[in-house]
N, C-alpha and C positions, 0 to 999 in steps of 0.2 A: 433564055428567050434570045430567039435569035433579033436584028433589028426591025423587021418587020411584020412580026409574030405577036408585038405588041395593039400594031393598027387593025391585025388581023380579027384577037381577041378581042377587043370593042366592038367591031365590027360584028362579029359572029352575035353576042351579048346583045346588040342593039335590035338585028332584026329577032332574036328569040322572041324581043320583048313588045313588038310591034302589034302581033295579034290580039294579046291582052290590054293594049292601050287603046285598040280599036274597040275589042268588044265592049272597053268603058266610056269609050265617048259615045257608042250608040245608045246603054244604057241610060247616060247626064242626058244626053238629047234629048230619050222617051222622056226624062220623069220632067224635061224642062217642059216636053209639049203636053204632057198630059197630068201633070201630080204639081204643076207649079212651082218646079225648083228654080227660084235665083240663077239668073245663068253666070253671075257673080260666082255665087257657089258652085255652080258645076265646075267653071275657068278653076278655082279652087283648086278642087278636088284631082282635075288634069296635074295642076303643078304641083300637087301633092304623090301623084302616084310616078312620075318623072324623077322629081327630085330624092321620091325610094330607090330605083333604078341605080341613079347616080351614085346613091351613099352604097348600096348591097355590088355595086360594080368593084371595087378593091377587094370584096371580100369573094367575089364566088369568081373572078377574074382568071382564075388559074383553072376554073373546069374548062376556060374558054378559049385554052392557048390550045394552038396545033401542036401535032406530037404527041400526047397521050396515046397513052397505052393501049391499043384497039381489042386485044382479045391476049385469052389466057398464055398461047402458045408462044408470044412474045415474051412473057415474062421470064419465061426459064432461060436462067443464063444473062438473063438481062444485070448491068449495074446501078449500084443506087448510093444512097448519101444517109448516109444514120443523122433522124432528128430528133430524138430520144434515145440517150444509153439504152443498148441493148444488154442485159443484166439479167436472165438469159432471153427476157424479152423484151421488145419497147417500138419506136416505129421509123419506118425509112422514104424516104422520098424514091418512086422512080420516075421519073418524066415528071409530070404535073401530076400526081398522083400520089396520094398520101397512105401505106402501108402498115399496118401492124405487122410483125416479124418476129421470130425467134430464131437465134444461132443454133446451128448442128451440133450436136450431143458433145462436149466434152471441150467445147471453144470456151475460152476466154471470156470478160467484159468488155465488148467494142464499145468506143467516146463518138461524141457528136462529130458528125464532120469524115466520121471515116468511110471509104468506099467498101462497100457490101455488092456479092454476087448471089444472085436467088438460085440455089439447089432445088427446090421443089415447092410445089402449092399445094397447104391441106385448108383445102375450102376458102377463106378469106385471110388466114395466115399466111404468109412467107416462112418457108426455112430459110436461110440464109449464111452465107459463110463470107469470113473477113478477106480481104486483096490484100493483098502485099504492095507495100509503095511502089516496086518495081511493076509492077502491072498495072499499075495507073496508067 
């Protein structure tokens, strides 16, 4: 993550939350007007909704970071990092995305933190090979 991408991620996340907050507020305003919902209860529900968004941001932040993969064509040949040992399958991180991956046939296990290169895409599973330290 670059220095400016953290601020951009939170801005993107916030912009995606605004429509829901507006709809919630309109619904609660209607409930206050027509069903006599106490204003304090409506304000409390809005506060809980905002608190939910604040709690969820650290979990969802990666999805809002710029620079994530934007297509299958960019994945072939991409470099990534192993996050779950590949023995022969596990999980790798490419940019901001987590992918299920399998090693090329005949390769030995690859440990967490090792660099990999995407060789092939089979549905939602990547076929990867270990990248020698000299090429990193």
